[in-house]
N, C-alpha and C positions, 0 to 999 in steps of 0.2 A: 931201200933206196938204191942199193947196189944192183939188185935184181932188175929193177925198172931200167936203170941205165944200161945194163947188159942187153935187155930186150931191145931197147932203142938202137943200140949199136948193131945188133943182128939185123934189124929191119933196114937200117941204112946200108949195110953191106950187101944185103940181098937185093935191094933196089938198084944199087950201083952196079952190081954184077949183072943183073938182068938187063940194065940199060946198055952196058958194054957189049952184051951178047945180041943187042938189037931187038930185045923184047921189052914192051911197056916203057918206051922212052918218050911218050906223048902224055902231057898233063891233061887230066880230065876231072870234071866235077859232075857228079850225077846226083840230083836230088832224089832221095829215096821215096819221097812223098810228093803231095801237090805243091805247086809253086804259087798258087792263089789260095791264100789262107785267110779265113774269117775267124776272128777271136772276139771274145766278150771281155769287156774291160774288167780288170782286177784279177785276171787269171794268168797262168804261166804258159808261154808259147815258145816253141823251138822251131827255128828254120833249119832243118836237117840237111846235111850234104854228105856225100861220099867222095873222097879224093883218091886219085890214082895217077901213076905215071912217074912219080919221083918222090923220094923221101924228104920230109920236113920242108915243104915249100913255104914261102911267105904268103900269108893270107890277109886280105883286106876286105872288111865289110863296109859298105857305103849305104847310108840312108838318104835317098834322094841323090844329091850331089855332094853330100858331106860324109867323109870317112868317119866312122864311129868306132871301129875296131881295127887295129893293125897288130899282127903277131906272126911269129915264125913257129910253125907247128913243131912241137917237140922241144921247143926252147925252154930253158929254165927262166928266161927273162919274162916277167909278167906282160900280158898284152897291154897295148896302148889304147886305153879307153878314156874319153873325156870325163872329167869329174862329174859333170851334170848327168851323164848316162850310167855311171858306175852302179847306182842302186838298182838299175833295171837290166842292163845288158851284161851277159856272161858268155864267153866263148868256150865251147867244149873242146876237149883234147883232139877230137877228130875234125875240128873246124866249124861245127854247127853253132848257130847263134841262138841263145836262149834269152827270152824276155820274162822277167819276174814282175808280177803284179802290173801287167801292161796297162797303159793308159791310152786314151783316145789320140793323144798327140803322136803316138807311134804308128799311126796308120800312114803307110808310105810304101814307096818302091825300094826294095833292098837288093843291092848288087854285091855278089861275092867274087873276088878276083884272087887267083893263086898264081904265084910266080916262082920259077926255079931257074936260076942262072944256068945257061947252057942247054936248057930243056924247052922253055917257053912259058906261055900263060894259058889260063883257062878261066872262063867266066860263067856264072849262073845268076839268074834274076828271079826274085821272089816278089809277090805282091801281097802285102799284109794289110788287112782291113780290120780295125778295132771298132766294135759296136757296144752300145749300151741298150738295156731293155727300154723300150719306148714307154714313157710315162707322161701324164698331164698334157695331153694334146688339146690345143685350143684352135678354134676356127674363128677368124675375124672377118668382118665385112669392110670392104673399101669401095667407096667412101663410107662414112658412118651410117648412111641409110641409102636404100635403093629407091629410085624415083622413076616412075613411068615417063618415057619420052627422052631420057638422057641417053648418052652414048653407050654406057656399060656400067656394070658393077662387078666386083670380083670377090672371091672367097679365098683367103690365104690361111694356111695352117702353120702352127709352130708347136714345138715340143719343149718341155722343160728338161727332158732327159731322153737321150737316144736319137738316132738318125735313121730315117726311113730310106729304103732303097726302092720301094714301089708304093704307089697310091692309086686309089680308085674313088671316083665321085659318084654319088647317087642323088636323085631328086625324087622325093616321095617314094622311095624304095626301088626306083628304076635307075640302072647304071647310065651315066651320062657319057655319050659318045661325042667325039669331035664333030662339029657341024658349023653351019653359018651362024648359029645362035649361041653355041657353046665353044669355048676354046680352053683346052686343058694344057696349061703351061707348067714350067718348073715350079712346083710348090703352090700353085694357085689355080682356081677355076674362074674363068671370065665369062659373064653372061652379057651378050651384046644386045643393044636395043631392048632393054627390059620392058616387059608388059605386066599388067596387074595379075595375070594368071601365072606369073613366075613366083608368086608368093607360095611358100611351102617349106618343107623340111629338107634340108641339104645334109647329106651324110658323107663322111670320109673314112676310108679304110687305109691305114698305113701298115707296112710290113718291113721288117729287116730279118736277117738270118736267124735272129734269136727271139723275136716277139712280133705280135700283131695287135693293133689297137684301132678302136672305132670312135669317131667323134661326130657330133651333130650340131647343126645350126639352123634355127628357125629364122627365115628371112621374110620380111614383109615389104612388098613393093608398094610404095605410097603413090597415090594418084589423085587427081581432081584438084579443085572442084570442077565438075562438068558444067555444061550450060544450064543455068537455073531456070525453073518454071515459077513465075510470079502470078499470084491471084489474090483478089480481095473477096472475102467471104462474109456475108452472102454476096453473090454477084449482082451488082447494080451499077447503073451509070452514075448515080450520085446518092448521097446519104443525108438524111435529116439529122441535125444536131440532136444529141441526146441518145442516139442509138449506139450500139456497140458493134464493131466489126473487127475482123482479123485480117492481117496482111500475112500471106504465106509465101515463103521463099524456099524451094526445094531443089537440091542438087546432090549428085552422087560424088563420093570422095572417100579416100582412106588416108588418114583418119577422117571421121565425119567432119565436114567443114564447119568452122565457127562462123555463125551468121549473126549479123547485126544490121540494123536499119539506120539510115541517115535521113534526117529531115532538115534540109539546109545545112548548117554547121553543127547541128545538134545530133548527138549519138543517142539512139533510142534503145532501150533494153529489149532483147528478144528472148522468148522462152525457148525451150529445147525444141528442135525441129525447125528453127527459123521462122517462128510465128510471132508476130507482134500484134498485141491486142489494143485496140482503141476503145476505151471505155468512156461512155458518155461523150462522144466525139463533138468537137466544136469547130467552128469555121477557121479558127486559128490553126487547126491541124490539117487543113486542106492544102494540097500542093503536090510537089514531086517528092516521092519517097524512093530512096536508093537502097537496094539490098546489096550488102557487101559480104562476100564469102571468102574465107581465108583458110587455107590448109596450114595449120600451125606447125606441121612437121617440115613441109617443103617450102613454106613461105609464099606459095602461089596465091594470088589475090584476083578475084573476079567481081565485077559490079554489073548491076542491071537496074533500070529505073522503071517506075510506074506512076501514074497520076491518080490522085484521090480527090474527089469533089465532095464537099460537105457544106450544107446550108443549115443555119440555125437562127433561132430567135434570140433576143437578148436574155442573158442569164438573170435569174432571180425575179424581182419585182421592181417597178419604178419607185424612186425615192423622192419624197417631197420635203422641202425645207422652206422656212420663212426667216429672213434676216432683216435687220433694221438698216435702212439706207438714210443715214442722218437721223434727225430727231422727228421727222414728220412723214417719212415715206417707208413703205414696206416693199421688200423685194421677194417675190415668190419664185421658187426654182423647182423644176421637175427634171429629173434625169433618169435615163434608162440606157446606159451605155452598152455598146456591143451590138451584135446581131447583124445578119446579112439578109436583106438590107437593114439599115438603121431604123429604129422605131420613130414614129411621128408623135410628138407630144403637144398637148394643148390644155389651157385653162378655160373651159367653156364659159364660166361665169365672169371671167376677168378680161379675156381678149378673144378676138376672132381668129387670130393668127396661130400658127403652129411652127414647130421646128424639129429637127432631127437630133436625137441623142440627148441634148441638153437644151432646156427652154427656160428663159427668165422673163418675168413680167414685173414691172415696178409700178406701184400705184400710191396715191396719197393715203395716209392713215386716217381713219375715221372711226367713231364709235359704232358705226354700222357693222364694221368688221370685227368688233370685239365679241368673242364668243361664237363667231360664225365658222362653220365647217366648209372648207373648200375642197375641190376635187381636181386632180390632174388625170386626164385621159391619155393612155398610152396605146397606140395602135401599131401592130406588126402583122404581116400576112399570116404568120403561124399562131399568133396569140394576141389577145387584147386584155389589158389590165388597167388598174387605176390605183392611185394612192390618195389618201385623205389627210387633212390637217385642220386643226382648229386654232385660230388666232385668239389670243387673250392677253389681257394686261396682267401685271404681276399680282399674285394673290398674297393674302396675309401670311406672315411667317414669324417665327420666333428665333431671335438671335441665340447663338450658343457661345459660351466662353470656355476656352481651354488654356491652362497654365502649364508651362514647362520651364526648365532651367537649361540654358545653353552651355556650351563648352567653357565659357568664361565665368560661369557661376551666376550670370545675370538672369533675372526672371523675365520670361517672355509671355505676355498675355495676348492670346489670339482670339479675336471675335469673328465668328462665322455668320454671314448673312447670305441667304440664298432663297429666292422666291421662284416658284414655277411660273413660267411665262413663255409665250411664243409670239414674236421672236424672243430669244433669250435676253433676260434683263441685264442691264449694266448697273453695277453697284458703285455708288459714290459715298465717300465718308466725310464726316465733319465732326468737330468737337466744339460744343458751345456755339454753333452757328458758323464756325470757321472751317473751311474746307481743308482736308488733309491730303498730303501727297507723300511720296516716298522721300524720306529724309532722316535726319537725326531723330532717333527714338521711334520712328514710325516706318512700317514697311507694308505695302499693299501687294497682294499676290497678283500674278499675271492675269488671272481671270477676274480680278477685283472683288472676289467674294470673301476675302480674308484680310483683316487688319491686324498686324502684329505690333504690339507696343513693347518696347525694350527699355528697361531702366532698372536701376538698383532700388530707388526709392519709389515704392508703389503707392505709398500713402497719398502722394500728390495726384495720382490717377484715380483714386477712389472718389474724389470730389468732382470728377468730370463726368459729363454726359456725352456719350458717343452715339452718333446718329448714322445709320446706314440707310441709303435710299436706293431702292431697286426700281428701275424705270425702263420702259421701252416706248416706242411711239404711240402705244395704245393707252398708257397710263403709268402710274407709279405707286409704290408702297414704301412707307418709312417706319422705322422702329428705333426707339431710343434705348440705350443700354447704360444703366447706372451700375458700375462695378461695385461689388460688395467685398469687404474684407473677408478673411478666412472665417467661415461660419459653418456650424453644424445645424442642419434643419431638423434632423430626426435621427434617432439611434435606438438600438435595441440589443438585448443580451439573450442568448439561447444556449442553455447548458445541455450537456449530454445526460444520459440516464444515470450514470454513476457520479456525476458532479465533478469529474476530473478534468473535463475539457469544456470550454465555452467558446461560442462564436459571437463576436461583436460585429454588428452591422451599423452603418450610418449613411446618411445622405447629406448633400450640400445643395444650396440654392443654385439655379442654373448660371447666375452671373457672379457667383462667388469666386474670388481669386484664392486658390489653394495650391500649394506645392508639395505638401506632405502632412502627415498626421503623426502625433505622438500618442501612443497607447499607454495610459497611465493606470497604475494600480495602487491600492492601499490595502495592506494586509501582510501576512507572513511572506518572507522571501520564497521564491520558487527555487527548486533544485537547480544547481549550476549546470547539470548535464541535460537539462530539458531543452526542447526545441524552440524555446522562446528566445529570440535574438534581442540584442541591445538591452539586456536587463541591467538595471542599475540598483545596487544595494542601497538600502536606506532604512529609515525608521518605519516600522510597520504602521504607525499611526499617521503617516503622511503619504500623499500621492507621489509616485515616482514613475519614471518612464521605463517600460519593459520592452516596447517595440517601437520602431519607426517605419512608417509606410509611405510610399510615394503618393502623389496627389491623385493618381488614377485609381487607387485601390478603394474599395467600399466595404471590405470585410476583412476580418482576421481571426485566427484561432489562438487561444491561449491554452497551453497544455500543463500537465503535471500539477493540477490543483489538488489541495487537500480537502476532501468532502467534509471534514470535521471543522474546518476553519472558515472564517468569514472574510470575503474579499469584496472590495469596491473598485469599480472600473469606470473610466471616462475617456473620451477622445478629445484631444486638443488639436485644432486645425492650425496650420502654419502657412505663411506665405513668405518664404525667405526667412528673414529675421523677425517678421511680424507674427505675433501669436494671437489667435482669435479666442473667443469665449469658449470654454470647455463645454462639452455636451453634458446632459444630465448624468447623474451618478447612478450606476447600475450595481446592485449588491447581490451577492450569492453566498449561501452558506447557512448553517443552522442559526446563526445569530442575526440574520438580517434577511430582508426581502429585496427582490429586485425592484427597480423603479417602476416597472410595468405592473408588478404585483401591488406596490404601494398605491399607484394611481388607480388600479382597479378597486382596491379596498376603499380608498378615499371617495371614489364615485359610487361604490356600492352601499356604503353605510347609510347615507340619507335616503337613497332609493329603497333600501330594505326597511327603514323606519316608516317611510310613507306607505309602503305596501302593507306593513304590519297594522298601521292605524286604519287603513281602509278595510282590511280584513276583519279587524275587531268591530268596526262600525257596521259592517255588513252582517256579521253574526248577531250583533245586538238588535238590529232591525228585524232580522228573521225571528228572533226569540219574541220580540214584542208582537209581531204579527201573529205568531202562533198562539200566544196567550190570548190575544184579543179574539181570535176565531173561536177558541174554546169557550169563552164567556158568552157569546152571542148565540141566539136561537137560530136554527137553520130553517129556511123557508125555500119552498120551490119557486122557481121563477114563473110568474103569472104569464099565461098565454096571451092575454090582452095587452100585456105590458111589453113593449118593444124597447130596444136600446135607445135611451134618451139621446136626442140630437139637440145640440145647443143651437137654438135659433133665437132671433130677436123677435119678440111678440109684435104683431101688427096692431097698433093702437086704434086704427081706423075701423077694423072689423070687430063686430060684437063678439063677446066671449060666449062660448057654448057651455052651459051649466049642465052638469050631470043630473039626470032625473032619477036614476036608479041608485039604489044604495050599494054600498061596498060589501063585497063578500069577505067574510073572515077567512083567513088562510087556514088550511087544514093543520091538524095537530100531528106533527111528525115525531113528537116525542113519545108516542104511544109505544108501550112495550109489545103489544100484539099487532102485527101487520097482516094485511090481507095477502092471499096467494099472489095476486097480480102485482101488488106493490113490492113484494120481495123479489120479483124477477127483473125489476127495472132499477138501474142505478140512478139514484136521485141526484139531481144537480145541486152543487153547493151554491147557496145564495146568501149574499151579504146584504141585508136590508139597508136601504138608503137612510140617511139621517132623517130625523122626524121633520125637519123644516122642509127638505126636498120633497118628502112624501106629501106634506100638506100642500105644497105649491102645485104638485101634480094634480091633486084633487081639485 
């Protein structure tokens, strides 16, 4: 410490001595290096100075206009450095300024001033620029997209780190120069009056003293839609209904314009390429079609119209109908709507007039029209058709009865009556000669074909006769319905091969009132885990219910039967609380037969006995005949004797008496026969009784 102090005293004495001698009395600052310094952020940088002219001058470093270091060289007093800069700034003993771990914020103009009283001042200026390595350069488009016909669009760059001191722009690999179309401004490239051929790859090269980086941007200049070209294919002045044609709308644009067609206020779907297909075109599709093109990127919209003429005949075929006009007249109607022009309709056999689209003719009903077929002629320039109809009175029909239970638990009996007729018949209902209408207990459907009877006590309705009358102006048909209580008309039992499952089937009369069925069984109880629902435990010698089925069911299966046990089954019909007569009993098992088998046996026993007696009698007769043949002598049949014919003798004609004698028959019992006789099979002959033989003689 003492040595350093002595050195400083010698320097001060020498400088003072020289100044008094007239040598080196002017203060000077000489930078030993460059005054324009580039530094990379995070490194150490020194602004070096060399001072002369006076010992221990006062020195001040200024960053911009702000003093950051004030000190007297050689003083033991620490330099005056703001706290915020102390981690970075350090003044060297010779007055140089050192930056430790310099940051971008220290890029500035630095001025160093030295002062010595009685001597003067000296100044030096440094320019310090701090840079970072260029990283993450992006190029953005302003506005968001480029459009042909606008004033301009620009490309602007930005960096996540580092600052560029120079930049160059390229388009598709060629450097862009300033011109009337391009303007290179601070940090951006401006393209004026953009065109569609300005679409391409734009590149940017950025540099600073420590790095260089390249960035790219693909730019699409959107344009269109251009003036569209409209066409109808095939090209015709008009089109007949039923043909197919295509409306085409073509226009250039980027992106490809969205195309759709308008027909009035209706938006029509268009396929890719602006083509709208009219399939099986009709006259309702004739008129003005508008092609609308839209650039979905720029929002530019363009419209163009075209006319399409379509002629067509009415669709389908004419429709004929016959309705009743009161009780004594018939209204014939023929219609064939649509078409251009409208079709002309007529009934040649009923009227001489005609009308377009819909034609009505009213005439008095008569039996001459019953069963007659009429024709409506429909004429159109493109097509001629006809429709036929046959008028007839109601035919015979069979009423149907349906029984249901409503939400309140009441039984609803519905009788259906419908008879085929043209015009359609009207159904009226009566009970015991009294007409029925909608009211308490009765409800007639809207088309009058159904009568619904509601009531808890159905026994009162079973004694009534309900009549439905189907009528039209040509005639009527009536049917009476006598409701039956719950009844089983037929039933059967069908076991499976193992005897473990049976199927019960049953039928009910058409007019029987049934809401459900109890399936009853007599025999051992079925397993509790079987699929037989509603099983009731009971004595095996009594019938008990094992299933309950709704009134619409006509069969059921019973499972888990023991093939070694005997079971009896029957079906009990119900109508609410009313129980009908059970069906016949069906038995299955080793100890019993089914009712069908019993019935078969009962019918087969007398038939078998009768057949056996007939067979015995036939055998007995055959034996008798055989014995009788063996006892009689065989004779050949005489040639003169023909098959006797039973005739009544003529008493008026004289009898012819035989004049020749009778020949005795040959003896066929001879043991030795001639050669000729052995080669011929002799006929069997049964001689007639002696009386007949005598009568013949």
